N, C-alpha and C positions, 0 to 999 in steps of 0.2 A: 535330632537328638532329644532325649528325655531330659526334663527338668530333674535337678538334684533332689534328692529325697527330702521329704518333709518329716522329720522325726516325730513331732507331735501327732501327725495325722496317722503314722504307721503305728505308734504305741497306742493310739485310742483303738485302731483296728484289732491289734494283738491283745488287748486288755479284755477280752472276753472269752469265756471257755467255749461257747458254741462256734465262734470264728477259728478258735484254734483248733477245733476238731474238724471243721471245713477244710483248713489248710492241710491238716493231715491226710484227709480224703484226697487231696489234689496232688499230694507229693509225687505219686506214680502214674497219676490217670488224669486226663481230660474228661471231665464229667459234665453231663447236661444237668439243669436244675432238678428235673425230677428224680435223677439217680442220687443226687445229694440229699433231696427230700425223703426219699426213702430210709435214710440213716437217722431221722430225727422225729421227734413227735411234736411238730408244730406246722403250722399252716405255710401255704405258698407265699402270702404277703410277708410273713416273718423272715422266711428265707430271702426273699426279695431284699428286704431291710439290710440284712447282713451281708449280702453279696454287694449291695451297692456301697457299702463301708469298705469291704475288701477291694472292690475294683477302684473306688475312689482313692484309696491308699497307695495303688499301683502294685500290691502284692498279688492280685490276681487280675488275668485277663479275660474278658468276655468276648465271644465271637459268634455271630449269628449263624445258624445253620438251618435255614427255612424258617420254620415256625419254633425252633428250638435255640435256646442259648446255651452254648458250651463254655465252660469254665476251665482255666488252667493256671498254674503258678506262672508268675513272671519272675523267672529265675535271675534275670538281670537286675531286677529291684531288690531280690533277696541278697544278691552279691554285693549291691552297693549299701544294703543295711548292715551285712556283715563287715563291711569295710569302716562304716560309721561307728559300730559298736567297738571294733578294734582300736579305734582312736582312744577310747577310755582307757585301754590297757596299755597305753604307751607306744602302741604299733603305728605305723604311718596311716594317714588317712586314705580313702579311696581316690582314685584318678578324677572323680566327679567334684573334687573340692569339698565334699560335705565332710566336716569334721566337727567334733564336739567344741562348743565354746570353752575356752580356759578360764574365763572370768565369770561365768554364770549369766552373762548378758542374755543368752538365748533362753535361759530358763525363766528369766523374768520378763520375755517378751520384749526386750529392748533392741 
């Protein structure tokens, strides 16, 4: 079973225009790094940096295919994120138990 979502890590991963564009590319497709790189004007090391953050956040899965790395969205993690955000709207939290702190303790790091 996966760990509960880490909202800080997720929001850091989402807080960049380039990473949001990468996620959009992966919505309907599993892509190799070279295909993602074709859509941007930066180097492979820069793409690796962004993909490391996205994979580390749990939003993207990476799988080796020989010499290639293929990336896809982790739909389960997106579902957990959606449930977490719904908790801010007075809706029930996800089954994973991830819910926003009602007293602000999580925001203060307590």
